[in-house]
C-alpha positions as CSV (number, residue, x, y, z in Angstrom):
1,M,-28.5,6.2,-46.7
2,M,-25.1,5.8,-45.1
3,A,-24.8,7.6,-41.7
4,T,-22.1,10.4,-42.0
5,L,-19.5,11.1,-38.9
6,G,-19.2,14.4,-36.8
7,V,-16.3,14.7,-34.7
8,N,-16.5,16.3,-31.4
9,V,-13.6,18.3,-30.4
10,D,-14.4,19.0,-26.8
11,H,-12.0,16.6,-25.6
12,I,-9.2,17.8,-27.6
13,A,-9.8,21.3,-25.3
14,T,-10.0,19.2,-21.9
15,I,-6.3,18.2,-22.5
16,R,-5.2,21.9,-23.0
17,Q,-7.4,23.4,-20.5
18,A,-5.8,20.8,-17.9
19,R,-2.3,22.9,-18.2
20,G,-4.0,26.2,-19.2
21,G,-1.6,26.7,-22.4
22,K,-2.5,26.9,-25.9
23,D,-1.8,23.2,-26.9
24,P,-3.6,20.9,-28.4
25,D,-5.7,23.4,-30.2
26,P,-9.0,22.1,-31.1
27,V,-9.3,24.2,-34.2
28,Q,-6.3,22.6,-35.6
29,A,-7.9,19.1,-34.6
30,A,-10.8,20.1,-36.3
31,V,-8.8,20.6,-39.6
32,L,-7.1,17.0,-39.2
33,C,-10.7,15.4,-38.5
34,E,-11.7,17.1,-41.7
35,L,-8.8,16.2,-43.7
36,A,-9.4,12.3,-42.7
37,G,-13.3,12.2,-43.7
38,A,-15.1,13.8,-41.1
39,S,-18.7,15.2,-42.8
40,G,-18.8,17.9,-40.0
41,I,-17.1,19.2,-36.6
42,T,-19.0,19.1,-33.1
43,A,-18.1,21.7,-30.4
44,H,-19.9,22.1,-26.7
45,L,-20.0,25.7,-25.4
46,R,-20.6,25.2,-21.6
47,E,-21.7,27.7,-19.3
48,D,-18.6,27.0,-17.3
49,R,-16.4,27.2,-20.0
50,R,-14.9,23.6,-18.6
51,H,-13.4,22.6,-22.3
52,I,-14.3,24.7,-25.2
53,Q,-13.5,28.5,-24.7
54,D,-15.6,31.4,-26.9
55,R,-12.7,31.9,-29.1
56,D,-12.9,28.1,-30.1
57,I,-15.7,28.5,-31.2
58,Y,-15.7,31.5,-33.5
59,L,-12.3,30.2,-34.7
60,L,-14.2,27.0,-35.8
61,K,-16.7,28.6,-37.5
62,Q,-14.2,30.7,-39.5
63,T,-11.7,27.9,-40.2
64,I,-13.7,24.6,-41.0
65,S,-14.8,23.8,-44.6
66,T,-17.6,21.3,-43.4
67,R,-20.4,22.0,-40.7
68,L,-20.0,23.3,-37.3
69,N,-22.5,22.1,-34.9
70,M,-22.5,24.0,-31.5
71,E,-23.7,21.8,-28.7
72,M,-25.4,24.3,-25.8
73,A,-27.6,24.9,-23.0
74,P,-31.0,26.7,-23.9
75,T,-29.8,29.9,-22.2
76,S,-29.7,33.4,-23.1
77,E,-26.3,33.8,-23.2
78,M,-25.8,30.8,-25.2
79,I,-28.6,31.9,-27.4
80,K,-26.7,35.5,-28.2
81,I,-23.5,33.6,-28.6
82,A,-25.1,31.3,-31.4
83,V,-26.4,33.7,-33.2
84,D,-23.4,35.9,-33.5
85,V,-21.6,32.9,-34.7
86,L,-24.0,31.4,-36.8
87,P,-22.9,27.8,-36.9
88,Y,-24.6,25.8,-39.4
89,M,-26.7,23.7,-36.4
90,V,-27.0,24.2,-33.0
91,T,-27.9,21.0,-30.7
92,L,-29.6,22.1,-27.8
93,V,-28.7,19.9,-24.8
94,P,-29.5,19.7,-21.1
95,E,-26.7,20.9,-19.0
96,K,-25.7,20.6,-15.5
97,R,-22.5,22.2,-13.7
98,E,-21.6,19.1,-11.4
99,E,-22.0,16.6,-14.4
100,R,-19.0,15.3,-15.9
101,T,-20.7,14.8,-19.5
102,T,-24.4,14.9,-20.5
103,E,-26.5,12.4,-18.8
104,G,-29.3,12.4,-20.4
105,G,-31.8,14.0,-23.1
106,L,-33.6,17.4,-22.7
107,N,-37.0,16.9,-21.1
108,V,-38.6,18.5,-24.3
109,R,-42.4,18.3,-23.0
110,E,-41.5,20.2,-19.8
111,R,-39.8,23.0,-21.4
112,E,-41.8,23.1,-24.9
113,R,-42.5,26.6,-24.9
114,E,-39.0,27.8,-23.7
115,L,-37.5,25.5,-26.5
116,S,-40.0,26.7,-29.2
117,K,-39.3,30.3,-28.8
118,A,-35.2,29.5,-29.3
119,V,-36.0,27.3,-32.2
120,E,-37.7,30.4,-33.3
121,T,-34.7,32.6,-32.8
122,F,-32.3,30.2,-34.6
123,K,-34.9,29.5,-37.6
124,N,-34.9,33.6,-38.3
125,N,-31.1,33.7,-38.4
126,N,-30.7,30.6,-40.9
127,I,-29.4,28.1,-38.2
128,L,-30.7,24.7,-38.2
129,V,-32.3,23.0,-34.8
130,S,-31.4,20.0,-33.3
131,L,-32.7,18.7,-29.6
132,F,-30.4,16.0,-27.8
133,I,-33.3,13.7,-26.5
134,D,-33.7,10.4,-25.1
135,P,-35.4,7.7,-27.6
136,D,-38.9,8.5,-26.3
137,L,-41.9,8.4,-28.7
138,N,-43.6,11.3,-26.4
139,E,-39.9,13.4,-26.3
140,I,-39.9,12.9,-30.4
141,K,-43.4,14.3,-30.8
142,A,-42.7,17.1,-28.5
143,A,-39.6,18.2,-29.9
144,K,-41.6,18.0,-33.4
145,R,-44.0,20.3,-31.9
146,T,-41.2,22.9,-31.1
147,G,-40.4,23.6,-34.9
148,A,-37.1,21.8,-34.9
149,T,-36.0,19.9,-37.7
150,H,-33.6,17.8,-36.4
151,I,-33.1,15.4,-33.5
152,E,-30.3,13.6,-31.6
153,L,-31.2,10.4,-30.2
154,H,-29.3,10.2,-26.9
155,T,-26.9,6.8,-27.2
156,G,-25.8,6.5,-23.4
157,F,-28.3,3.8,-21.9
158,Y,-27.5,1.7,-25.3
159,S,-23.6,2.6,-24.5
160,N,-23.6,1.6,-21.2
161,A,-25.9,-1.5,-21.2
162,S,-24.2,-4.3,-19.3
163,S,-25.7,-7.4,-21.3
164,A,-26.5,-8.6,-24.5
165,Q,-29.8,-8.4,-23.8
166,A,-29.9,-4.9,-22.6
167,V,-28.0,-4.0,-25.6
168,A,-30.4,-5.4,-27.3
169,E,-33.5,-3.4,-25.8
170,E,-31.8,-0.3,-26.5
171,L,-30.8,-0.8,-29.8
172,G,-34.7,-1.3,-30.3
173,K,-35.6,1.7,-28.7
174,L,-33.0,3.4,-30.9
175,K,-34.5,2.0,-34.2
176,D,-38.1,2.5,-33.2
177,A,-37.5,6.2,-32.3
178,A,-35.7,6.8,-35.3
179,M,-38.7,5.3,-37.7
180,A,-40.9,7.5,-35.5
181,A,-38.9,10.4,-35.9
182,N,-39.1,9.9,-39.9
183,K,-42.4,9.4,-39.9
184,L,-42.8,12.9,-38.3
185,G,-40.5,14.2,-41.1
186,L,-37.5,14.8,-38.6
187,H,-33.7,14.4,-39.5
188,V,-32.1,11.9,-36.9
189,N,-28.6,12.0,-35.3
190,A,-27.7,10.1,-32.3
191,G,-24.6,10.4,-30.2
192,H,-23.5,10.0,-26.9
193,G,-20.8,6.9,-25.6
194,L,-20.7,5.3,-29.3
195,N,-17.2,3.8,-29.5
196,Y,-15.0,1.7,-31.9
197,Q,-17.0,-1.6,-30.3
198,N,-20.2,-0.6,-30.5
199,V,-21.0,1.8,-33.2
200,T,-21.4,-0.4,-36.4
201,P,-25.3,-1.4,-35.0
202,V,-26.0,2.5,-34.3
203,A,-24.9,3.2,-37.7
204,E,-26.8,0.8,-39.7
205,I,-30.2,2.2,-38.1
206,S,-32.8,3.1,-41.0
207,Y,-32.6,6.8,-41.5
208,M,-29.7,7.6,-39.3
209,E,-27.9,10.5,-40.7
210,E,-24.8,11.6,-38.7
211,L,-23.2,10.5,-35.6
212,N,-21.7,12.6,-32.9
213,I,-18.4,10.9,-31.4
214,G,-15.9,12.5,-29.6
215,H,-14.1,10.9,-26.3
216,A,-13.6,7.8,-28.1
217,I,-11.5,9.1,-31.1
218,V,-10.0,11.6,-28.7
219,A,-8.7,9.0,-26.6
220,R,-7.5,6.6,-29.9
221,S,-5.9,9.2,-30.9
222,S,-3.4,9.7,-28.1
223,L,-2.1,6.2,-29.3
224,V,-2.6,6.0,-33.1
225,G,-2.8,9.8,-34.0
226,L,-6.0,12.2,-35.2
227,E,-6.4,11.1,-38.4
228,A,-6.1,7.5,-38.0
229,A,-8.5,7.8,-35.2
230,V,-11.1,9.4,-37.5
231,R,-10.5,7.2,-40.4
232,D,-10.8,3.8,-38.4
233,M,-14.5,5.0,-37.3
234,I,-15.6,6.3,-40.4
235,A,-14.7,2.7,-41.8
236,L,-16.9,1.0,-39.0
237,I,-20.0,3.8,-39.6
C-alpha cells in the first residue's frame, strides 16, 4: 500500500487573515492541490477562527472533488457544524487557544466516554472519524474502544527530534504504533511537522494510508507555486 497525500490548506487562510481580505482563497488553493494530485483536503476549523472560517468549510465541501477531512476539537459547537457540513471524515484533535499549532495528541483514555458519544454522532451521519493521537499503545487501544475507525499518528516528536538517535527512536515508535493499530483493525494516517526532508521514512511505514501536510507545502508554494509544491511532496511520498 502506498500512502497518499492530504493537503492542509489552513495556512493559505492564515495569509488571508493577516490582512483581513479575501486573498488568497483556501478553496481555490484546494482545487489547485487536487489538480496537482492530492488525494484529499484537510482544514481545521478552530474555535477562535484564527485561519479557516465557517464559510470556507462549507465551500470546500461544495467545491472539492476528493475527500474533505475536517479537523476539529470535540466540542458541541464543532460537532453541530460538522454534522451540518457532512465532510468525508472528521479528525478530532486537542485544542488550546494559546497554542500556535496543535502540540500533541488527544488524551483519549481520559476522555473516552465523551469521545465515544461524539464518534457515535458522526457515525449516525455517515461521517468517518479519526482520532489524532500520540504513538502510544494505550491511546491506540482507547481509540479503538471509542468506535473510531481511523487514527492519525502525531508525528511532531519525530519531526522535532534533534539527533539521529532521537529520530530513529521516534520513527520506531511510529512503526510500532502503526502495526498495533492495524492489528486492532484501525486505519492509520499521520501528520504534524512533516516536511520535504523527513516525510519519506514515515510514508514508507507499513499500513500508513495518508499523510496530512500543510505548513511545509504552503511555505514551499510561496517560492515555487502551489501545484509544484504539492507534486514535489507526492514524489517524496
